[in-house]
PDB file with SEQRES, HELIX, SHEET and CRYST1 records, atoms N, CA, C and O in Angstrom:
SEQRES   1 A   79  MET GLN GLY VAL ARG ILE ASP ARG LEU TRP LEU ARG ALA          
SEQRES   2 A   79  ALA GLY LEU ILE VAL HIS GLY MET LYS THR ASP LEU LEU          
SEQRES   3 A   79  HIS TYR PRO THR VAL ALA GLU MET ARG ALA LEU GLU ALA          
SEQRES   4 A   79  ALA ALA HIS ARG GLU ARG ALA ARG GLU VAL ALA ARG LEU          
SEQRES   5 A   79  LEU ARG ALA GLY ALA HIS ALA ALA GLY LEU LEU LEU ALA          
SEQRES   6 A   79  ARG LEU ALA VAL VAL LEU VAL PRO LYS GLY ILE ARG HIS          
SEQRES   7 A   79  ALA                                                          
HELIX    1 AA1 ILE A    6  LEU A   25  1                                  20    
HELIX    2 AA2 VAL A   31  LYS A   74  1                                  44    
CRYST1    1.000    1.000    1.000  90.00  90.00  90.00 P 1           1          
ATOM      1  N   MET A   1       0.859  -1.147  -0.028  1.00  0.00           N  
ATOM      2  CA  MET A   1      -0.019  -0.034  -0.055  1.00  0.00           C  
ATOM      3  C   MET A   1       0.887   1.212  -0.053  1.00  0.00           C  
ATOM      4  O   MET A   1       0.655   2.140   0.722  1.00  0.00           O  
ATOM      5  N   GLN A   2       1.858   1.235  -0.866  1.00  0.00           N  
ATOM      6  CA  GLN A   2       2.749   2.303  -0.976  1.00  0.00           C  
ATOM      7  C   GLN A   2       1.940   3.530  -1.703  1.00  0.00           C  
ATOM      8  O   GLN A   2       1.134   3.330  -2.612  1.00  0.00           O  
ATOM      9  N   GLY A   3       2.239   4.738  -1.218  1.00  0.00           N  
ATOM     10  CA  GLY A   3       1.602   5.782  -1.830  1.00  0.00           C  
ATOM     11  C   GLY A   3       0.122   6.023  -1.522  1.00  0.00           C  
ATOM     12  O   GLY A   3      -0.485   6.807  -2.251  1.00  0.00           O  
ATOM     13  N   VAL A   4      -0.511   5.426  -0.517  1.00  0.00           N  
ATOM     14  CA  VAL A   4      -1.855   5.592  -0.097  1.00  0.00           C  
ATOM     15  C   VAL A   4      -1.742   6.334   1.166  1.00  0.00           C  
ATOM     16  O   VAL A   4      -0.949   6.028   2.056  1.00  0.00           O  
ATOM     17  N   ARG A   5      -2.582   7.342   1.215  1.00  0.00           N  
ATOM     18  CA  ARG A   5      -2.516   8.262   2.453  1.00  0.00           C  
ATOM     19  C   ARG A   5      -3.559   7.693   3.405  1.00  0.00           C  
ATOM     20  O   ARG A   5      -4.624   7.226   3.000  1.00  0.00           O  
ATOM     21  N   ILE A   6      -3.228   7.749   4.614  1.00  0.00           N  
ATOM     22  CA  ILE A   6      -4.187   7.292   5.699  1.00  0.00           C  
ATOM     23  C   ILE A   6      -5.398   8.015   5.703  1.00  0.00           C  
ATOM     24  O   ILE A   6      -6.475   7.434   5.833  1.00  0.00           O  
ATOM     25  N   ASP A   7      -5.295   9.378   5.557  1.00  0.00           N  
ATOM     26  CA  ASP A   7      -6.545  10.207   5.542  1.00  0.00           C  
ATOM     27  C   ASP A   7      -7.519   9.798   4.444  1.00  0.00           C  
ATOM     28  O   ASP A   7      -8.729   9.819   4.670  1.00  0.00           O  
ATOM     29  N   ARG A   8      -7.025   9.424   3.250  1.00  0.00           N  
ATOM     30  CA  ARG A   8      -7.944   8.997   2.269  1.00  0.00           C  
ATOM     31  C   ARG A   8      -8.619   7.630   2.653  1.00  0.00           C  
ATOM     32  O   ARG A   8      -9.794   7.420   2.350  1.00  0.00           O  
ATOM     33  N   LEU A   9      -7.862   6.710   3.320  1.00  0.00           N  
ATOM     34  CA  LEU A   9      -8.488   5.487   3.776  1.00  0.00           C  
ATOM     35  C   LEU A   9      -9.515   5.796   4.826  1.00  0.00           C  
ATOM     36  O   LEU A   9     -10.559   5.147   4.882  1.00  0.00           O  
ATOM     37  N   TRP A  10      -9.237   6.789   5.674  1.00  0.00           N  
ATOM     38  CA  TRP A  10     -10.196   6.999   6.725  1.00  0.00           C  
ATOM     39  C   TRP A  10     -11.539   7.526   6.123  1.00  0.00           C  
ATOM     40  O   TRP A  10     -12.636   7.115   6.501  1.00  0.00           O  
ATOM     41  N   LEU A  11     -11.350   8.505   5.117  1.00  0.00           N  
ATOM     42  CA  LEU A  11     -12.498   9.009   4.625  1.00  0.00           C  
ATOM     43  C   LEU A  11     -13.384   7.915   3.814  1.00  0.00           C  
ATOM     44  O   LEU A  11     -14.615   7.937   3.836  1.00  0.00           O  
ATOM     45  N   ARG A  12     -12.688   7.038   3.157  1.00  0.00           N  
ATOM     46  CA  ARG A  12     -13.366   5.906   2.496  1.00  0.00           C  
ATOM     47  C   ARG A  12     -14.108   5.018   3.609  1.00  0.00           C  
ATOM     48  O   ARG A  12     -15.266   4.641   3.424  1.00  0.00           O  
ATOM     49  N   ALA A  13     -13.450   4.726   4.675  1.00  0.00           N  
ATOM     50  CA  ALA A  13     -13.994   3.851   5.623  1.00  0.00           C  
ATOM     51  C   ALA A  13     -15.204   4.528   6.311  1.00  0.00           C  
ATOM     52  O   ALA A  13     -16.250   3.924   6.546  1.00  0.00           O  
ATOM     53  N   ALA A  14     -14.983   5.825   6.614  1.00  0.00           N  
ATOM     54  CA  ALA A  14     -16.046   6.592   7.203  1.00  0.00           C  
ATOM     55  C   ALA A  14     -17.331   6.638   6.280  1.00  0.00           C  
ATOM     56  O   ALA A  14     -18.463   6.529   6.753  1.00  0.00           O  
ATOM     57  N   GLY A  15     -17.098   6.795   5.037  1.00  0.00           N  
ATOM     58  CA  GLY A  15     -18.106   6.840   4.106  1.00  0.00           C  
ATOM     59  C   GLY A  15     -18.846   5.602   3.951  1.00  0.00           C  
ATOM     60  O   GLY A  15     -20.059   5.626   3.743  1.00  0.00           O  
ATOM     61  N   LEU A  16     -18.135   4.436   4.047  1.00  0.00           N  
ATOM     62  CA  LEU A  16     -18.925   3.223   4.072  1.00  0.00           C  
ATOM     63  C   LEU A  16     -19.655   2.954   5.219  1.00  0.00           C  
ATOM     64  O   LEU A  16     -20.727   2.355   5.136  1.00  0.00           O  
ATOM     65  N   ILE A  17     -19.124   3.391   6.466  1.00  0.00           N  
ATOM     66  CA  ILE A  17     -19.874   3.324   7.793  1.00  0.00           C  
ATOM     67  C   ILE A  17     -21.093   4.013   7.720  1.00  0.00           C  
ATOM     68  O   ILE A  17     -22.146   3.496   8.094  1.00  0.00           O  
ATOM     69  N   VAL A  18     -21.004   5.349   7.179  1.00  0.00           N  
ATOM     70  CA  VAL A  18     -22.226   6.267   7.185  1.00  0.00           C  
ATOM     71  C   VAL A  18     -23.130   5.524   6.205  1.00  0.00           C  
ATOM     72  O   VAL A  18     -24.306   5.356   6.527  1.00  0.00           O  
ATOM     73  N   HIS A  19     -22.706   5.090   5.100  1.00  0.00           N  
ATOM     74  CA  HIS A  19     -23.646   4.451   4.122  1.00  0.00           C  
ATOM     75  C   HIS A  19     -24.367   3.300   4.630  1.00  0.00           C  
ATOM     76  O   HIS A  19     -25.557   3.115   4.375  1.00  0.00           O  
ATOM     77  N   GLY A  20     -23.583   2.436   5.427  1.00  0.00           N  
ATOM     78  CA  GLY A  20     -24.247   1.249   6.069  1.00  0.00           C  
ATOM     79  C   GLY A  20     -25.242   1.707   7.045  1.00  0.00           C  
ATOM     80  O   GLY A  20     -26.341   1.154   7.080  1.00  0.00           O  
ATOM     81  N   MET A  21     -24.929   2.743   7.901  1.00  0.00           N  
ATOM     82  CA  MET A  21     -25.792   3.251   8.941  1.00  0.00           C  
ATOM     83  C   MET A  21     -27.118   3.703   8.275  1.00  0.00           C  
ATOM     84  O   MET A  21     -28.214   3.407   8.750  1.00  0.00           O  
ATOM     85  N   LYS A  22     -26.960   4.428   7.162  1.00  0.00           N  
ATOM     86  CA  LYS A  22     -28.150   5.074   6.575  1.00  0.00           C  
ATOM     87  C   LYS A  22     -29.102   3.915   6.023  1.00  0.00           C  
ATOM     88  O   LYS A  22     -30.321   4.021   6.162  1.00  0.00           O  
ATOM     89  N   THR A  23     -28.555   2.859   5.425  1.00  0.00           N  
ATOM     90  CA  THR A  23     -29.406   1.803   4.936  1.00  0.00           C  
ATOM     91  C   THR A  23     -29.986   1.009   5.979  1.00  0.00           C  
ATOM     92  O   THR A  23     -31.076   0.475   5.775  1.00  0.00           O  
ATOM     93  N   ASP A  24     -29.319   0.848   7.202  1.00  0.00           N  
ATOM     94  CA  ASP A  24     -29.827   0.025   8.302  1.00  0.00           C  
ATOM     95  C   ASP A  24     -30.733   0.641   9.169  1.00  0.00           C  
ATOM     96  O   ASP A  24     -31.745   0.071   9.575  1.00  0.00           O  
ATOM     97  N   LEU A  25     -30.349   2.018   9.533  1.00  0.00           N  
ATOM     98  CA  LEU A  25     -31.131   2.662  10.620  1.00  0.00           C  
ATOM     99  C   LEU A  25     -32.215   3.653  10.084  1.00  0.00           C  
ATOM    100  O   LEU A  25     -32.993   4.168  10.887  1.00  0.00           O  
ATOM    101  N   LEU A  26     -32.285   3.931   8.765  1.00  0.00           N  
ATOM    102  CA  LEU A  26     -33.174   4.901   8.277  1.00  0.00           C  
ATOM    103  C   LEU A  26     -34.497   4.235   7.737  1.00  0.00           C  
ATOM    104  O   LEU A  26     -34.706   3.902   6.571  1.00  0.00           O  
ATOM    105  N   HIS A  27     -35.381   4.102   8.851  1.00  0.00           N  
ATOM    106  CA  HIS A  27     -36.733   3.612   8.425  1.00  0.00           C  
ATOM    107  C   HIS A  27     -37.713   4.321   9.283  1.00  0.00           C  
ATOM    108  O   HIS A  27     -37.396   4.612  10.436  1.00  0.00           O  
ATOM    109  N   TYR A  28     -38.915   4.630   8.793  1.00  0.00           N  
ATOM    110  CA  TYR A  28     -39.931   5.388   9.407  1.00  0.00           C  
ATOM    111  C   TYR A  28     -40.728   4.325  10.285  1.00  0.00           C  
ATOM    112  O   TYR A  28     -40.957   3.187   9.875  1.00  0.00           O  
ATOM    113  N   PRO A  29     -41.124   4.794  11.511  1.00  0.00           N  
ATOM    114  CA  PRO A  29     -41.910   3.865  12.363  1.00  0.00           C  
ATOM    115  C   PRO A  29     -43.341   3.643  11.793  1.00  0.00           C  
ATOM    116  O   PRO A  29     -43.947   4.500  11.149  1.00  0.00           O  
ATOM    117  N   THR A  30     -43.788   2.487  12.075  1.00  0.00           N  
ATOM    118  CA  THR A  30     -45.164   2.255  11.641  1.00  0.00           C  
ATOM    119  C   THR A  30     -46.212   2.955  12.578  1.00  0.00           C  
ATOM    120  O   THR A  30     -45.873   3.566  13.591  1.00  0.00           O  
ATOM    121  N   VAL A  31     -47.430   2.826  12.187  1.00  0.00           N  
ATOM    122  CA  VAL A  31     -48.389   3.398  12.983  1.00  0.00           C  
ATOM    123  C   VAL A  31     -48.470   2.884  14.537  1.00  0.00           C  
ATOM    124  O   VAL A  31     -48.527   3.621  15.522  1.00  0.00           O  
ATOM    125  N   ALA A  32     -48.462   1.495  14.533  1.00  0.00           N  
ATOM    126  CA  ALA A  32     -48.312   0.767  15.820  1.00  0.00           C  
ATOM    127  C   ALA A  32     -47.155   1.219  16.704  1.00  0.00           C  
ATOM    128  O   ALA A  32     -47.273   1.469  17.904  1.00  0.00           O  
ATOM    129  N   GLU A  33     -46.038   1.300  16.011  1.00  0.00           N  
ATOM    130  CA  GLU A  33     -44.741   1.682  16.705  1.00  0.00           C  
ATOM    131  C   GLU A  33     -44.994   3.188  17.155  1.00  0.00           C  
ATOM    132  O   GLU A  33     -44.696   3.474  18.315  1.00  0.00           O  
ATOM    133  N   MET A  34     -45.470   4.075  16.407  1.00  0.00           N  
ATOM    134  CA  MET A  34     -45.760   5.439  16.936  1.00  0.00           C  
ATOM    135  C   MET A  34     -46.807   5.433  18.147  1.00  0.00           C  
ATOM    136  O   MET A  34     -46.587   6.122  19.144  1.00  0.00           O  
ATOM    137  N   ARG A  35     -47.841   4.714  18.046  1.00  0.00           N  
ATOM    138  CA  ARG A  35     -48.725   4.655  19.092  1.00  0.00           C  
ATOM    139  C   ARG A  35     -48.065   4.138  20.465  1.00  0.00           C  
ATOM    140  O   ARG A  35     -48.291   4.645  21.564  1.00  0.00           O  
ATOM    141  N   ALA A  36     -47.301   3.158  20.248  1.00  0.00           N  
ATOM    142  CA  ALA A  36     -46.461   2.434  21.367  1.00  0.00           C  
ATOM    143  C   ALA A  36     -45.608   3.620  22.064  1.00  0.00           C  
ATOM    144  O   ALA A  36     -45.688   3.926  23.254  1.00  0.00           O  
ATOM    145  N   LEU A  37     -44.783   4.225  21.103  1.00  0.00           N  
ATOM    146  CA  LEU A  37     -43.904   5.251  21.609  1.00  0.00           C  
ATOM    147  C   LEU A  37     -44.712   6.359  22.370  1.00  0.00           C  
ATOM    148  O   LEU A  37     -44.340   6.757  23.474  1.00  0.00           O  
ATOM    149  N   GLU A  38     -45.766   6.814  21.781  1.00  0.00           N  
ATOM    150  CA  GLU A  38     -46.517   7.854  22.501  1.00  0.00           C  
ATOM    151  C   GLU A  38     -47.008   7.393  23.813  1.00  0.00           C  
ATOM    152  O   GLU A  38     -46.897   8.115  24.805  1.00  0.00           O  
ATOM    153  N   ALA A  39     -47.527   6.268  23.861  1.00  0.00           N  
ATOM    154  CA  ALA A  39     -48.032   5.696  25.116  1.00  0.00           C  
ATOM    155  C   ALA A  39     -46.969   5.493  26.212  1.00  0.00           C  
ATOM    156  O   ALA A  39     -47.229   5.581  27.412  1.00  0.00           O  
ATOM    157  N   ALA A  40     -45.701   5.204  25.690  1.00  0.00           N  
ATOM    158  CA  ALA A  40     -44.641   5.013  26.592  1.00  0.00           C  
ATOM    159  C   ALA A  40     -44.218   6.450  27.118  1.00  0.00           C  
ATOM    160  O   ALA A  40     -43.920   6.667  28.292  1.00  0.00           O  
ATOM    161  N   ALA A  41     -44.227   7.357  26.164  1.00  0.00           N  
ATOM    162  CA  ALA A  41     -43.812   8.828  26.650  1.00  0.00           C  
ATOM    163  C   ALA A  41     -44.860   9.279  27.626  1.00  0.00           C  
ATOM    164  O   ALA A  41     -44.526   9.863  28.657  1.00  0.00           O  
ATOM    165  N   HIS A  42     -46.168   9.020  27.324  1.00  0.00           N  
ATOM    166  CA  HIS A  42     -47.169   9.487  28.177  1.00  0.00           C  
ATOM    167  C   HIS A  42     -47.007   8.906  29.576  1.00  0.00           C  
ATOM    168  O   HIS A  42     -47.164   9.672  30.527  1.00  0.00           O  
ATOM    169  N   ARG A  43     -46.716   7.667  29.790  1.00  0.00           N  
ATOM    170  CA  ARG A  43     -46.507   7.023  31.032  1.00  0.00           C  
ATOM    171  C   ARG A  43     -45.254   7.651  31.748  1.00  0.00           C  
ATOM    172  O   ARG A  43     -45.336   7.981  32.931  1.00  0.00           O  
ATOM    173  N   GLU A  44     -44.188   7.801  31.083  1.00  0.00           N  
ATOM    174  CA  GLU A  44     -43.012   8.444  31.632  1.00  0.00           C  
ATOM    175  C   GLU A  44     -43.302   9.754  32.061  1.00  0.00           C  
ATOM    176  O   GLU A  44     -42.934  10.104  33.182  1.00  0.00           O  
ATOM    177  N   ARG A  45     -44.001  10.636  31.210  1.00  0.00           N  
ATOM    178  CA  ARG A  45     -44.398  11.967  31.708  1.00  0.00           C  
ATOM    179  C   ARG A  45     -45.212  12.021  33.001  1.00  0.00           C  
ATOM    180  O   ARG A  45     -44.998  12.850  33.885  1.00  0.00           O  
ATOM    181  N   ALA A  46     -46.174  11.065  33.052  1.00  0.00           N  
ATOM    182  CA  ALA A  46     -46.912  11.062  34.244  1.00  0.00           C  
ATOM    183  C   ALA A  46     -46.117  10.558  35.412  1.00  0.00           C  
ATOM    184  O   ALA A  46     -46.299  11.045  36.528  1.00  0.00           O  
ATOM    185  N   ARG A  47     -45.300   9.665  35.215  1.00  0.00           N  
ATOM    186  CA  ARG A  47     -44.414   9.153  36.343  1.00  0.00           C  
ATOM    187  C   ARG A  47     -43.518  10.313  36.774  1.00  0.00           C  
ATOM    188  O   ARG A  47     -43.281  10.442  37.975  1.00  0.00           O  
ATOM    189  N   GLU A  48     -43.039  11.106  35.948  1.00  0.00           N  
ATOM    190  CA  GLU A  48     -42.132  12.233  36.286  1.00  0.00           C  
ATOM    191  C   GLU A  48     -42.860  13.374  36.976  1.00  0.00           C  
ATOM    192  O   GLU A  48     -42.333  13.975  37.913  1.00  0.00           O  
ATOM    193  N   VAL A  49     -44.104  13.684  36.503  1.00  0.00           N  
ATOM    194  CA  VAL A  49     -44.921  14.665  37.225  1.00  0.00           C  
ATOM    195  C   VAL A  49     -45.327  14.363  38.530  1.00  0.00           C  
ATOM    196  O   VAL A  49     -45.426  15.241  39.387  1.00  0.00           O  
ATOM    197  N   ALA A  50     -45.615  12.959  38.782  1.00  0.00           N  
ATOM    198  CA  ALA A  50     -45.948  12.411  40.070  1.00  0.00           C  
ATOM    199  C   ALA A  50     -44.774  12.562  41.026  1.00  0.00           C  
ATOM    200  O   ALA A  50     -44.909  12.901  42.201  1.00  0.00           O  
ATOM    201  N   ARG A  51     -43.569  12.276  40.417  1.00  0.00           N  
ATOM    202  CA  ARG A  51     -42.322  12.304  41.308  1.00  0.00           C  
ATOM    203  C   ARG A  51     -42.120  13.782  41.635  1.00  0.00           C  
ATOM    204  O   ARG A  51     -41.805  14.056  42.793  1.00  0.00           O  
ATOM    205  N   LEU A  52     -42.264  14.760  40.747  1.00  0.00           N  
ATOM    206  CA  LEU A  52     -42.069  16.163  41.081  1.00  0.00           C  
ATOM    207  C   LEU A  52     -43.136  16.553  42.089  1.00  0.00           C  
ATOM    208  O   LEU A  52     -42.775  17.248  43.039  1.00  0.00           O  
ATOM    209  N   LEU A  53     -44.324  16.211  41.998  1.00  0.00           N  
ATOM    210  CA  LEU A  53     -45.382  16.726  42.990  1.00  0.00           C  
ATOM    211  C   LEU A  53     -45.120  15.959  44.412  1.00  0.00           C  
ATOM    212  O   LEU A  53     -45.459  16.501  45.464  1.00  0.00           O  
ATOM    213  N   ARG A  54     -44.547  14.769  44.392  1.00  0.00           N  
ATOM    214  CA  ARG A  54     -44.257  14.276  45.690  1.00  0.00           C  
ATOM    215  C   ARG A  54     -43.055  14.956  46.386  1.00  0.00           C  
ATOM    216  O   ARG A  54     -42.963  15.149  47.598  1.00  0.00           O  
ATOM    217  N   ALA A  55     -42.135  15.297  45.427  1.00  0.00           N  
ATOM    218  CA  ALA A  55     -40.892  16.009  45.994  1.00  0.00           C  
ATOM    219  C   ALA A  55     -41.258  17.420  46.368  1.00  0.00           C  
ATOM    220  O   ALA A  55     -40.648  17.916  47.315  1.00  0.00           O  
ATOM    221  N   GLY A  56     -42.203  18.154  45.727  1.00  0.00           N  
ATOM    222  CA  GLY A  56     -42.647  19.379  46.152  1.00  0.00           C  
ATOM    223  C   GLY A  56     -43.446  19.350  47.415  1.00  0.00           C  
ATOM    224  O   GLY A  56     -43.351  20.278  48.219  1.00  0.00           O  
ATOM    225  N   ALA A  57     -44.274  18.267  47.638  1.00  0.00           N  
ATOM    226  CA  ALA A  57     -45.029  18.189  48.900  1.00  0.00           C  
ATOM    227  C   ALA A  57     -44.130  17.921  50.111  1.00  0.00           C  
ATOM    228  O   ALA A  57     -44.342  18.380  51.234  1.00  0.00           O  
ATOM    229  N   HIS A  58     -43.066  17.099  49.755  1.00  0.00           N  
ATOM    230  CA  HIS A  58     -42.124  16.895  50.814  1.00  0.00           C  
ATOM    231  C   HIS A  58     -41.329  18.067  51.236  1.00  0.00           C  
ATOM    232  O   HIS A  58     -41.095  18.312  52.420  1.00  0.00           O  
ATOM    233  N   ALA A  59     -40.912  18.798  50.231  1.00  0.00           N  
ATOM    234  CA  ALA A  59     -40.212  20.056  50.528  1.00  0.00           C  
ATOM    235  C   ALA A  59     -41.098  21.043  51.260  1.00  0.00           C  
ATOM    236  O   ALA A  59     -40.641  21.737  52.168  1.00  0.00           O  
ATOM    237  N   ALA A  60     -42.325  21.109  50.885  1.00  0.00           N  
ATOM    238  CA  ALA A  60     -43.311  22.009  51.616  1.00  0.00           C  
ATOM    239  C   ALA A  60     -43.511  21.547  53.091  1.00  0.00           C  
ATOM    240  O   ALA A  60     -43.575  22.381  53.995  1.00  0.00           O  
ATOM    241  N   GLY A  61     -43.599  20.341  53.301  1.00  0.00           N  
ATOM    242  CA  GLY A  61     -43.719  19.755  54.672  1.00  0.00           C  
ATOM    243  C   GLY A  61     -42.439  20.065  55.537  1.00  0.00           C  
ATOM    244  O   GLY A  61     -42.519  20.345  56.733  1.00  0.00           O  
ATOM    245  N   LEU A  62     -41.239  19.992  54.835  1.00  0.00           N  
ATOM    246  CA  LEU A  62     -40.051  20.340  55.659  1.00  0.00           C  
ATOM    247  C   LEU A  62     -40.013  21.767  55.932  1.00  0.00           C  
ATOM    248  O   LEU A  62     -39.606  22.137  57.033  1.00  0.00           O  
ATOM    249  N   LEU A  63     -40.408  22.652  55.020  1.00  0.00           N  
ATOM    250  CA  LEU A  63     -40.478  24.023  55.250  1.00  0.00           C  
ATOM    251  C   LEU A  63     -41.430  24.354  56.338  1.00  0.00           C  
ATOM    252  O   LEU A  63     -41.076  25.169  57.190  1.00  0.00           O  
ATOM    253  N   LEU A  64     -42.484  23.861  56.390  1.00  0.00           N  
ATOM    254  CA  LEU A  64     -43.532  24.137  57.553  1.00  0.00           C  
ATOM    255  C   LEU A  64     -42.862  23.624  58.821  1.00  0.00           C  
ATOM    256  O   LEU A  64     -42.900  24.370  59.799  1.00  0.00           O  
ATOM    257  N   ALA A  65     -42.271  22.482  58.926  1.00  0.00           N  
ATOM    258  CA  ALA A  65     -41.659  21.886  60.079  1.00  0.00           C  
ATOM    259  C   ALA A  65     -40.489  22.866  60.525  1.00  0.00           C  
ATOM    260  O   ALA A  65     -40.382  23.171  61.713  1.00  0.00           O  
ATOM    261  N   ARG A  66     -39.670  23.324  59.628  1.00  0.00           N  
ATOM    262  CA  ARG A  66     -38.711  24.250  59.994  1.00  0.00           C  
ATOM    263  C   ARG A  66     -39.166  25.533  60.526  1.00  0.00           C  
ATOM    264  O   ARG A  66     -38.550  26.119  61.416  1.00  0.00           O  
ATOM    265  N   LEU A  67     -40.412  26.048  59.901  1.00  0.00           N  
ATOM    266  CA  LEU A  67     -40.879  27.377  60.457  1.00  0.00           C  
ATOM    267  C   LEU A  67     -41.494  27.081  61.801  1.00  0.00           C  
ATOM    268  O   LEU A  67     -41.514  27.980  62.642  1.00  0.00           O  
ATOM    269  N   ALA A  68     -42.020  25.840  62.083  1.00  0.00           N  
ATOM    270  CA  ALA A  68     -42.597  25.511  63.355  1.00  0.00           C  
ATOM    271  C   ALA A  68     -41.449  25.547  64.466  1.00  0.00           C  
ATOM    272  O   ALA A  68     -41.621  26.088  65.559  1.00  0.00           O  
ATOM    273  N   VAL A  69     -40.320  24.948  64.101  1.00  0.00           N  
ATOM    274  CA  VAL A  69     -39.287  24.858  65.028  1.00  0.00           C  
ATOM    275  C   VAL A  69     -38.637  26.216  65.271  1.00  0.00           C  
ATOM    276  O   VAL A  69     -38.082  26.433  66.348  1.00  0.00           O  
ATOM    277  N   VAL A  70     -38.685  27.117  64.332  1.00  0.00           N  
ATOM    278  CA  VAL A  70     -38.132  28.344  64.541  1.00  0.00           C  
ATOM    279  C   VAL A  70     -38.985  29.341  65.295  1.00  0.00           C  
ATOM    280  O   VAL A  70     -38.512  30.210  66.027  1.00  0.00           O  
ATOM    281  N   LEU A  71     -40.291  29.155  65.064  1.00  0.00           N  
ATOM    282  CA  LEU A  71     -41.253  30.019  65.724  1.00  0.00           C  
ATOM    283  C   LEU A  71     -41.556  29.727  67.213  1.00  0.00           C  
ATOM    284  O   LEU A  71     -41.744  30.624  68.034  1.00  0.00           O  
ATOM    285  N   VAL A  72     -41.588  28.399  67.503  1.00  0.00           N  
ATOM    286  CA  VAL A  72     -42.001  27.917  68.812  1.00  0.00           C  
ATOM    287  C   VAL A  72     -41.107  28.376  69.862  1.00  0.00           C  
ATOM    288  O   VAL A  72     -41.561  28.895  70.881  1.00  0.00           O  
ATOM    289  N   PRO A  73     -39.773  28.202  69.659  1.00  0.00           N  
ATOM    290  CA  PRO A  73     -38.822  28.425  70.778  1.00  0.00           C  
ATOM    291  C   PRO A  73     -38.900  29.907  71.199  1.00  0.00           C  
ATOM    292  O   PRO A  73     -38.761  30.183  72.391  1.00  0.00           O  
ATOM    293  N   LYS A  74     -39.105  30.825  70.331  1.00  0.00           N  
ATOM    294  CA  LYS A  74     -39.215  32.181  70.787  1.00  0.00           C  
ATOM    295  C   LYS A  74     -40.267  32.527  71.641  1.00  0.00           C  
ATOM    296  O   LYS A  74     -40.242  33.508  72.385  1.00  0.00           O  
ATOM    297  N   GLY A  75     -41.256  31.677  71.537  1.00  0.00           N  
ATOM    298  CA  GLY A  75     -42.506  31.858  72.318  1.00  0.00           C  
ATOM    299  C   GLY A  75     -43.494  32.816  71.682  1.00  0.00           C  
ATOM    300  O   GLY A  75     -43.149  33.796  71.022  1.00  0.00           O  
ATOM    301  N   ILE A  76     -44.636  32.493  71.905  1.00  0.00           N  
ATOM    302  CA  ILE A  76     -45.758  33.377  71.444  1.00  0.00           C  
ATOM    303  C   ILE A  76     -46.348  33.983  72.723  1.00  0.00           C  
ATOM    304  O   ILE A  76     -46.947  33.285  73.541  1.00  0.00           O  
ATOM    305  N   ARG A  77     -46.162  35.314  72.874  1.00  0.00           N  
ATOM    306  CA  ARG A  77     -46.749  35.933  74.014  1.00  0.00           C  
ATOM    307  C   ARG A  77     -48.204  36.279  73.906  1.00  0.00           C  
ATOM    308  O   ARG A  77     -48.589  36.838  72.879  1.00  0.00           O  
ATOM    309  N   HIS A  78     -48.948  36.032  74.754  1.00  0.00           N  
ATOM    310  CA  HIS A  78     -50.394  36.486  74.583  1.00  0.00           C  
ATOM    311  C   HIS A  78     -50.595  37.549  75.633  1.00  0.00           C  
ATOM    312  O   HIS A  78     -49.960  37.535  76.688  1.00  0.00           O  
ATOM    313  N   ALA A  79     -51.496  38.483  75.327  1.00  0.00           N  
ATOM    314  CA  ALA A  79     -51.645  39.620  76.207  1.00  0.00           C  
ATOM    315  C   ALA A  79     -52.464  39.275  77.448  1.00  0.00           C  
ATOM    316  O   ALA A  79     -52.684  40.134  78.301  1.00  0.00           O  
TER     317      ALA A  79                                                      
END                                                                             
């Protein structure tokens, strides 16, 4: 392989890899696959929203507990 530059070989190899990827990976999903993807995305969104709501409720509870601890030791004086 005298006189063949490595960058030329790399470009040819990269071109073959990309060509192979295009022919193997480029297909449009069917209607059933799209519905399954949408259903999975909906489930994941619902799961994440539920997790965020639980985390928010937990944080609000911690904030109220902290406020109760801070306010009670100072004492509330009644007239």
